N, C-alpha and C positions, 0 to 999 in steps of 0.2 A: 745183656742177658736178663738183668733184673727187671727191666721195663717189660720185656715179653712175658716173664713169669708173672709180674704184677697184673698185667692185662688179662692173662689166662686165669689167674686166681680170681680176679674181679668177675670175670665171665662165669666161672664155675660157682662162685658164691651166689650170683643172681639165678643161675640154673638150679642150684640146690634150694633156694628160697621158693622158686616156682614149683619144684617137685614136692616140697613139703606142703605147699598149699594144696596141691593135687591130692596128697595123702589125707590131709584134713578134710577136704571136700568129700573124698571117697568114704571116709568114716561116717560123715553126716548122711550121705546117700544110703549107706548100709543101714544105719540106725533108723532113718526115716522109713525105709522099705520094710524093715522088721516090724516097725510099729503099724504100718499099713496092713501087713499080713495078719498081725494079731487082731487088729480091728475087723478085718474081713472074717476071720475065723469066729470071732465073738458074734458076728452078725449071721453066721451060718453060710457064708459065701464060699465059693470055690477059690482056691489060692494057687492053683498050679502055675498059671502064667506069672503071677507075682513072685512065686518061688524061683522060677526060671530067671526072672529079672534080678532077683536077689543074688543068685549064683553068679550071674554075669558081673554084677557089682563087686562081688567078693573076688572073682578072678581078676578083674581089672585092678582092684585094690592091691592084690598081691604084686601085680606088675608095677604099679606106682611105687610101692614100698621097695621093690628090688631096684627100680631105677634110682630112687633117692639114695639107697645104700651105695649103688655104683658111683654116683656123683660124689658122695661123701668120701669114698675111697680115692677117687681121682683127685679131689681137692686136697686130701691129706698127703697124697704123693707129691702134688705140686708144692705144697707148703714145705714138705721135707726136702725136696729138691732145691727150693729157694734157700732154705736155711743152710743146706750143705754148701751151696755155691757161695753164700755169704761168708761162711766159715773159711772156706778155701781161699777166698779173695781178700780176707782181712789181713792187715799187716801183723807181723808177730808182735807180741806184747813184750815190751822191754822189762827186764827184771833187774 
């Protein structure tokens, strides 16, 4: 059972790293878009489409963050399960 848990944990750790990269990239996209909007406003340009894109980035970011949180919970559950199975399978300590 430990091998299966270990493989699943390794997979979830990679999945979490990728999700965290998506979160970081999303933050950069939002920041860049906010800067573009500010630049357009300073130049007296219309920003409606840019604001729609920003809202899309923000909605996507929320989904990325929720997904990362879900993976973190799943990983914690796997680690807890592995720890519990190791405790149950360890021999009693001699006193």
